[in-house]
C-alpha positions as CSV (number, residue, x, y, z in Angstrom):
1,M,-77.4,33.8,119.0
2,R,-75.6,34.7,122.0
3,H,-76.0,30.8,123.5
4,T,-74.6,29.7,120.3
5,R,-71.6,31.7,120.2
6,V,-70.8,30.9,123.9
7,A,-71.5,27.0,122.7
8,R,-69.1,27.4,120.1
9,R,-66.4,28.7,122.4
10,V,-66.6,26.1,124.6
11,L,-66.5,23.4,121.8
12,T,-63.8,25.4,120.3
13,A,-61.7,25.4,123.9
14,A,-62.8,21.8,124.6
15,L,-61.1,20.6,121.5
16,A,-57.9,22.6,122.1
17,V,-57.5,21.1,125.4
18,V,-58.2,17.6,123.6
19,G,-55.8,18.7,120.9
20,I,-53.0,19.7,123.5
21,L,-53.5,16.3,125.3
22,L,-52.8,14.3,122.3
23,A,-50.2,15.7,121.4
24,A,-48.3,16.2,125.1
25,S,-49.4,12.1,125.0
26,A,-47.3,11.2,121.6
27,L,-44.3,13.6,122.8
28,V,-43.9,11.6,125.9
29,V,-44.0,8.5,124.0
30,L,-41.4,9.6,121.6
31,V,-39.2,10.3,124.4
32,L,-39.6,7.4,125.8
33,R,-38.4,5.7,122.8
34,W,-34.8,6.6,124.2
35,A,-35.2,7.7,127.6
36,D,-35.6,4.9,130.0
37,P,-38.6,5.6,132.3
38,P,-37.9,6.0,136.2
39,T,-41.4,4.7,136.9
40,S,-44.6,3.7,136.0
41,A,-48.5,4.4,136.9
42,F,-48.7,1.0,139.0
43,M,-45.4,1.7,140.6
44,L,-46.5,5.2,141.8
45,E,-50.1,3.6,143.0
46,A,-47.8,1.4,144.7
47,R,-45.8,3.4,146.6
48,A,-49.3,5.2,147.6
49,A,-50.8,2.3,149.1
50,E,-48.2,0.5,150.3
51,G,-45.4,2.8,151.4
52,P,-42.1,3.8,149.4
53,L,-40.1,0.7,149.2
54,I,-40.2,-0.8,145.9
55,H,-37.8,-3.4,144.1
56,Q,-37.0,-2.0,140.6
57,H,-34.0,-0.9,139.1
58,W,-33.7,-0.6,135.0
59,V,-31.9,-3.4,133.1
60,P,-31.1,-3.3,129.2
61,I,-32.9,-5.9,127.4
62,E,-29.4,-7.6,126.4
63,R,-29.0,-8.2,129.7
64,I,-31.8,-9.9,130.5
65,S,-32.2,-13.4,129.5
66,P,-33.7,-14.5,126.3
67,W,-35.2,-17.3,128.2
68,L,-37.4,-14.7,130.0
69,A,-38.7,-12.8,127.0
70,L,-39.7,-16.1,125.2
71,A,-41.4,-17.1,128.4
72,V,-43.4,-13.8,128.9
73,V,-44.5,-13.9,125.1
74,A,-45.3,-17.6,125.1
75,S,-47.4,-16.9,128.3
76,E,-49.0,-13.5,127.7
77,D,-49.0,-12.9,123.8
78,Q,-47.9,-15.1,121.4
79,R,-48.4,-13.3,118.4
80,F,-46.6,-10.5,119.8
81,P,-43.8,-10.0,117.4
82,N,-46.7,-9.8,114.2
83,H,-49.7,-8.1,115.7
84,F,-50.1,-4.3,115.5
85,G,-50.7,-3.6,119.2
86,F,-54.3,-5.7,119.2
87,D,-54.4,-9.3,118.8
88,L,-57.9,-9.4,116.7
89,E,-57.8,-13.1,117.2
90,A,-57.2,-13.1,120.5
91,I,-60.4,-10.8,121.2
92,A,-62.5,-13.0,118.5
93,E,-61.7,-15.7,120.7
94,A,-62.8,-14.1,123.8
95,L,-65.9,-12.8,122.6
96,H,-67.0,-16.4,121.3
97,E,-66.0,-18.2,124.4
98,H,-68.3,-15.6,126.3
99,A,-71.3,-16.1,124.2
100,E,-71.0,-19.6,124.5
101,G,-71.3,-18.7,128.2
102,E,-68.1,-18.7,129.4
103,G,-66.6,-15.8,131.5
104,L,-65.1,-12.9,129.5
105,R,-61.5,-13.4,129.7
106,G,-58.6,-10.6,128.7
107,A,-57.5,-10.8,125.6
108,S,-54.9,-7.7,126.3
109,T,-51.3,-7.8,124.3
110,I,-47.9,-6.7,125.6
111,S,-48.1,-3.4,124.0
112,Q,-51.5,-2.9,125.6
113,Q,-50.0,-4.1,129.5
114,V,-46.9,-1.6,128.8
115,A,-49.5,1.2,127.9
116,K,-51.7,0.6,130.8
117,N,-49.1,-0.3,133.7
118,L,-46.8,2.9,132.1
119,F,-49.5,5.5,131.8
120,L,-52.8,4.6,133.0
121,W,-54.6,3.1,136.3
122,P,-56.0,-0.4,137.1
123,G,-59.8,-0.7,136.0
124,R,-62.1,-1.9,133.2
125,N,-64.3,1.2,132.4
126,L,-64.6,2.2,128.8
127,V,-62.9,5.7,129.4
128,R,-59.6,3.9,130.6
129,K,-59.3,1.2,127.8
130,G,-60.6,4.1,125.1
131,I,-57.0,5.8,126.5
132,E,-55.2,2.9,126.9
133,A,-56.1,2.3,122.9
134,W,-55.0,5.4,121.8
135,F,-51.4,5.2,124.0
136,T,-51.1,1.4,122.5
137,V,-51.3,3.0,119.0
138,L,-48.6,5.5,120.0
139,L,-46.1,2.8,121.3
140,E,-46.7,0.6,117.7
141,T,-45.8,3.9,116.1
142,F,-43.2,5.4,117.6
143,W,-41.4,1.8,119.0
144,S,-40.1,-1.0,117.9
145,K,-41.1,-4.4,119.1
146,R,-37.7,-4.7,121.2
147,R,-38.3,-1.7,122.8
148,I,-41.7,-2.8,123.7
149,L,-40.8,-5.8,125.2
150,E,-37.7,-4.1,126.8
151,V,-40.1,-1.4,128.7
152,Y,-42.8,-4.7,129.5
153,L,-39.8,-6.6,131.1
154,N,-38.5,-3.4,133.4
155,I,-42.3,-2.4,134.5
156,A,-44.2,-5.8,134.8
157,Q,-44.6,-6.6,138.2
158,F,-43.9,-10.4,139.4
159,G,-44.1,-10.3,143.6
160,P,-45.4,-8.3,146.0
161,R,-43.8,-4.3,145.6
162,T,-41.4,-6.2,143.4
163,F,-41.2,-4.7,139.4
164,G,-39.1,-5.4,136.8
165,A,-36.7,-8.4,135.5
166,G,-33.8,-7.2,137.6
167,A,-35.5,-6.7,141.1
168,A,-37.3,-10.6,140.7
169,A,-34.0,-12.3,139.5
170,E,-31.9,-11.0,142.4
171,R,-35.0,-11.3,145.1
172,Y,-36.3,-15.0,143.9
173,F,-33.1,-16.3,142.6
174,H,-30.2,-14.5,144.1
175,Q,-28.7,-13.9,140.6
176,S,-28.3,-11.0,137.6
177,P,-31.3,-11.3,135.2
178,A,-28.8,-12.7,132.3
179,R,-28.4,-16.0,134.1
180,L,-31.8,-16.9,134.5
181,S,-32.6,-20.2,133.1
182,R,-35.6,-21.5,131.2
183,R,-37.4,-23.1,133.8
184,Q,-36.6,-19.9,136.2
185,A,-38.2,-17.8,133.5
186,A,-41.2,-19.9,132.6
187,R,-42.1,-19.5,136.4
188,M,-41.4,-15.7,136.5
189,A,-43.7,-15.6,133.6
190,V,-46.8,-17.6,135.3
191,V,-47.3,-15.0,138.0
192,L,-47.5,-12.1,135.8
193,P,-51.7,-12.1,135.8
194,D,-51.5,-12.2,139.2
195,P,-48.7,-11.0,141.1
196,D,-50.0,-10.6,144.4
197,G,-51.3,-14.0,144.8
198,L,-49.0,-16.4,142.7
199,S,-45.5,-16.6,144.0
200,V,-42.3,-17.4,142.1
201,S,-40.2,-18.3,145.5
202,H,-43.4,-20.4,147.1
203,P,-44.9,-21.9,143.8
204,S,-48.2,-23.5,144.5
205,S,-49.4,-26.7,142.6
206,Y,-51.4,-24.3,140.0
207,V,-48.3,-22.4,139.5
208,L,-46.2,-25.5,138.9
209,Q,-48.6,-26.6,136.5
210,R,-48.7,-23.3,134.7
211,E,-44.5,-23.6,134.5
212,R,-44.6,-26.8,132.2
213,W,-47.3,-25.5,130.4
214,V,-45.9,-22.4,129.5
215,L,-42.4,-24.8,129.3
216,G,-44.2,-26.4,126.1
217,Q,-45.2,-23.3,124.9
218,M,-41.9,-22.1,124.4
219,S,-40.7,-25.2,122.5
220,Q,-43.4,-25.0,120.6
221,L,-43.1,-21.7,119.5
222,G,-39.5,-22.8,118.4
223,G,-37.5,-21.8,121.4
224,R,-35.5,-18.5,121.6
225,S,-35.1,-18.6,117.8
226,Y,-38.7,-17.3,117.9
227,L,-37.8,-13.7,119.0
228,A,-34.3,-13.5,117.9
229,D,-34.9,-11.5,114.7
230,M,-36.7,-9.1,116.6
231,L,-34.3,-9.2,119.6
232,S,-31.3,-8.4,117.6
233,R,-32.6,-5.2,116.0
């Protein structure tokens, strides 16, 4: 009997802790609907590993070229305006390709990448993926698609120690992010999966090939009109 009471108390305490953590995470996400995050988990990790010098500053989405918004959607998550945070079609395609003997590729949406980059640590273990899914649900619940994309464009890594569209546009093209051209935006989007290995300023043949592919996808999606409604909200 005594062991049963102790077990119940431990379970009650554990559930209370979990409830507090869930409520706190929801509150943080709700606050960041309006407050711009001063940093991200990935930026903090970069500072810890490589030193405090990080190139990043916040730029409102209305001062970022619409070409860049379109380029990252075309490159990373073409169904972003319509899904609820998880691209079930992309997940099914990845699983089918894996079953056919191909490597298991990622199917993370922009919403999932914001959840991971902003709050979590790199890795693919089940615990981290579960927390990522929770934060993705919170983002899709409390934020607009426009806000998710705005935060993504400001915390995504575009090169060594370089995070966000503002710092990347100035560092690689010596201009404001508002003036990025269609081609410059496409090249920036190409390096997102491997910003330490791929270069915006010194593009390899692979980067140039992918740049042409992204430009083609941008056109097939309908150009800047594809995101016009979402960006105007």
